[in-house]
C-alpha positions, 0 to 999 in steps of 0.5 A: 539502567534496566529496560522497562517491561514491554507490555503484552496485548490481548485480542478482544475479538478473537472469534471474529478475527479467526473467522476473517483469517479463515475466509482469506483462504477462500477462493470464492471471495474473488469471484462474483457471479454478478460481476461484469465479465465481458467488456461493454461495447465502446462505440469506437471503430475497430475490434472491441475488447472481449474481457472487462477490466474486472475480468483481467484484474481477477485473473491477475489477482490469482497470479499475484496471490499464488505467484504463477506465470501467465499461462498457469494463471489461465489454466487455474482460472479456467478450472475455478470457473468450471468448479463454480459452474460458470461458462465464462471464457478465460483470456489467454496469456497474451491478452493478460500481458497486453491488458496488464500494461494499461489496466486501471486497477480498482482498489476498494476501501471502506473509509473511516469515520471522522477525519482521516489519519494518514500514515506514510511509509516507503521502501524498495522492492527488487525487480532484477538481480540475485538474492542478497545471500547469492550476491554476497557469496558468489558476487552475482551479476552487476545488474540489480534493479529496484523500484520504490513503493510509497503508501499511505494507510488509514490508521483506523481501518488499516486500509491503503488509501494512497499508493505510488510506484516509482523508480529507485532514483525518486526520493521519499519526500517528493512523493508525499504531495502526490499521495495526498492528492489521491485523497478526495478533496472533500475528505478531511485529513486530521493528521499525516505521520511520517519519518524524518525523511519527510521533514521538508518544506514541500511536505509541510506545506502540502500537509498544511494546505489540506488543513492537517497536522504533521507528525514528522520528527525534525532532523537532529541538526534541524534549524527553525525555518523562516515563518513565511508559510503555514507549514513552516510555522507548524514545523517550527512548533514541532521543533520547539516542542521536541527540544523542550520535551526531548525527542523520546517524550515528544514521540510518545506525546505526539503519537508518532509510534502509530507509524509502525502500522505503516511499516507492518503494512509494507511488510505485508506487501512484501509477503506477497513476493520479495520481487516483482515478476513484471519487467515492464514499468507500466506492468509493474505498476499494475502488479503493485496496485493489485497487491494493494487491492488484495491487501485491502480485501483481506483487511475488509474481512476483519482485523484484530482489536487488541488491548493491553493485558493486565 
């Protein structure tokens, strides 16, 4: 049996998307002369902070974008401020390292019209250890440390709306309720799409509590659950539909293929570096959140609108 011909797509808004891609290379989008660079007084006893969280996040954004060390980041930001004509002082490398551990990263997002359709995915990212080729060729050191990234993106705007960072011992399914908790309670969630690893009672119950529809394929050996909760009953309906239609037709009918957009977004996260440079866990969290903020900033500049050609 021959495979069906894969459809080809055409970008309808190429001029606008081309301009958005060009603006992603502009350094001016990360500096606003009206931003609060100096920290406001807290009124507490002791030495006050010199730089605001926005200033620290801007410097660390430059570090993440260009893969620089902290000392190089300080010199880079200082030169940019001189070119722009701002007489702001620049935090030194020790200040950046210290503040990164406790930084509250501001992750911007525009929001979507109507109910939110959330796409969930997770993957691992390396922290310590040799690369795959070196480890296979020469053995490499035995110490290889990984972390796990969990994200939920808005299907309409393609922005990351929820993000969690854990150790590699934490599974995928336990983090779905945590991702849903990051969505404001007054935000209506239409559906939550995830792979079969999230086919658990806690996940379905958490989705049902938010009044959303779960698009999660049951496992191949799945059995009906006791219908004692709304999540269990909704999952049994999905299991019944997948058995009657077949898994392939059910995935097409339910729109499960939309989850590939979350995988694409996770690939974009890794394009900013296949490993994390920070060694402390709290600093790694800040580094991951800054990547999320950068990607949301890129997405806000413009995304392609495609349609099937022919």
